[in-house]
C-alpha positions in Angstrom: 0.5 -0.3 0.2 1.7 3.3 -1.2 2.5 5.4 2.4 -0.3 8.7 0.3 -2.5 5.5 0.8 -1.9 5.1 4.4 -2.2 8.6 5.5 -5.9 9.2 4.1 -7.1 5.6 5.8 -5.3 6.4 8.6 -6.5 10.5 8.8 -10.1 8.9 7.9 -10.2 6.4 11.3 -9.0 9.8 13.1 -11.6 11.6 11.6 -14.2 9.2 12.6 -13.5 9.1 15.8 -13.3 12.7 16.6 -16.6 13.2 15.1 -18.3 10.3 16.7 -16.2 11.5 20.2 -17.7 15.9 19.1 -20.6 14.8 19.2 -21.3 12.5 22.1 -19.3 14.6 24.2 -20.8 18.0 23.5 -24.7 17.5 23.3 -27.3 20.2 24.2 -30.4 19.4 23.9 -33.0 21.3 22.1 -36.7 20.8 22.1 -38.7 19.8 19.2 -41.7 18.4 16.9 -39.7 15.8 15.7 -37.0 13.9 16.4 -34.7 15.0 19.4 -32.5 17.3 17.7 -29.3 18.7 20.0 -26.0 21.2 19.1 -23.4 19.5 18.6 -19.6 19.2 16.5 -20.0 16.3 15.0 -21.4 18.6 11.5 -18.3 20.9 12.3 -15.8 18.6 12.1 -17.3 16.5 9.2 -17.1 19.5 7.4 -12.8 20.1 8.0 -12.6 15.9 7.3 -14.5 16.5 3.4 -12.3 19.6 3.1 -8.6 17.9 4.1 -10.2 14.2 2.6 -11.6 15.1 -0.4 -15.0 14.1 -1.0 -14.5 10.5 -0.8 -12.8 10.0 2.1 -14.3 12.7 3.8 -17.6 11.2 3.2 -16.4 8.2 4.6 -15.3 10.0 7.8 -18.4 11.8 8.2 -20.6 8.5 7.7 -18.0 6.8 10.4 -18.1 9.4 12.8 -22.2 10.0 12.9 -23.5 6.8 11.9 -22.2 5.0 14.4 -23.2 7.7 16.5 -26.9 7.0 15.5 -26.9 3.2 16.0 -25.0 3.5 19.4 -27.3 6.0 20.9 -30.8 4.6 19.7 -31.5 6.8 16.3 -30.4 3.5 14.3 -33.8 3.6 12.6 -32.9 6.6 11.2 -28.9 6.4 10.7 -29.1 6.2 6.7 -30.7 9.7 7.2 -27.9 11.0 8.2 -25.6 9.6 5.7 -27.3 10.5 3.3 -27.2 14.0 4.8 -23.2 13.9 5.0 -22.8 12.7 0.7 -24.9 15.6 -0.2 -23.0 17.8 2.3 -19.4 16.9 1.3 -20.7 17.4 -2.2 -21.3 20.2 -1.8 -18.6 21.3 0.2 -16.5 19.6 -2.1 -18.3 21.3 -5.4 -17.6 25.0 -3.2 -13.8 24.0 -2.5 -12.9 23.4 -5.8 -14.9 26.4 -7.1 -11.9 27.9 -5.1 -9.6 25.5 -6.2 -8.7 24.2 -2.6 -7.1 27.6 -2.3 -7.0 28.2 1.7 -4.8 31.0 1.2 -7.8 33.6 1.0 -9.7 33.2 4.5 -12.4 34.6 2.4 -12.4 31.3 1.0 -12.4 28.8 4.5 -15.5 30.9 6.0 -17.1 30.3 2.4 -16.9 26.9 2.4 -18.3 26.8 6.1 -21.3 28.9 5.6 -21.6 26.1 2.6 -21.8 23.0 4.6 -24.0 25.0 7.5 -26.1 26.4 5.1 -26.8 23.2 3.0 -26.9 21.2 6.5 -30.5 23.5 7.1 -31.9 21.8 3.9 -30.9 18.4 4.8 -31.9 18.5 8.2 -35.1 19.8 7.5 -35.8 16.6 5.2 -34.7 14.6 7.0 -37.4 15.5 10.0 -39.9 15.3 6.8 -39.3 12.2 6.4 -38.8 10.6 10.3 -42.4 13.2 10.9 -44.2 10.9 8.0 -42.3 7.3 8.3 -41.1 7.4 11.5 -43.9 9.1 13.2 -46.7 8.5 11.7 -47.4 12.3 10.6 -49.2 13.6 7.2 -46.8 15.6 5.1 -48.5 19.1 6.0 -48.0 18.2 9.6 -44.5 17.1 9.5 -43.6 19.8 7.5 -44.9 22.3 10.6 -42.8 20.2 12.7 -39.3 20.3 10.5 -39.8 23.7 10.5 -40.9 23.3 13.9 -36.6 22.1 14.7 -34.9 24.4 12.5 -34.2 26.4 15.7 -31.5 23.6 16.9 -30.5 23.4 12.9 -29.2 26.9 12.8 -27.3 26.7 16.2 -26.0 23.9 14.5 -24.8 25.5 11.4 -23.4 28.5 12.8 -21.8 26.4 14.4 -20.2 25.3 12.1 -19.1 28.1 10.5 -17.9 29.3 13.5 -16.1 26.2 14.3 -14.7 25.7 10.7 -13.0 28.9 10.4 -11.6 28.6 13.8 -10.3 24.9 13.5 -9.2 24.6 9.7 -6.0 26.9 9.5 -4.5 24.9 13.4 -5.6 21.8 11.7 -4.1 22.7 8.4 -0.5 22.9 10.6 -0.6 19.5 12.2 -2.4 17.4 8.7 -0.3 19.3 6.0 3.1 18.5 6.6 5.9 18.9 3.8 7.3 15.0 2.6 10.8 15.5 4.1 9.1 16.2 7.2 7.4 13.2 6.9 10.4 10.3 6.1 12.4 11.9 9.5 12.1 10.2 12.4 
């Protein structure tokens, strides 16, 4: 196995673990009509994983970290919705970051990518809540839409948290994760 591929696999596993911890340790529950939403760091850490690892490995890290949380914390029946959300957010983050040619020398590029991640999450969480309301709580579509809208405050807070944390954590993580080739060969 090539060193770069092994490094990507290790970083993917590391991000998955950090995402799992980020959603497991820090939780602030928010009352909602549908589901059991709470504020957490998992979305921000998933966005960072996507930015550093790219669409494939970043999506995998997010799906493992957030999906594992769902399976181990009573959300197993809707874990597939979380994974779909991760893939959608990963596609948007990857597209926006590529539009900037992955140029992170301009801090506003990172802010736009962070905003795109948080903004996309508003829509994916809304869709997730509607599906949960109809499929798992037996609501009519209209009631599920109203309930999903009433549940959006938690998503708004999570989106803002994602935006802020990505901006704060991107450059310190870059110093840790992006090393010149000569530094990797030293012992």
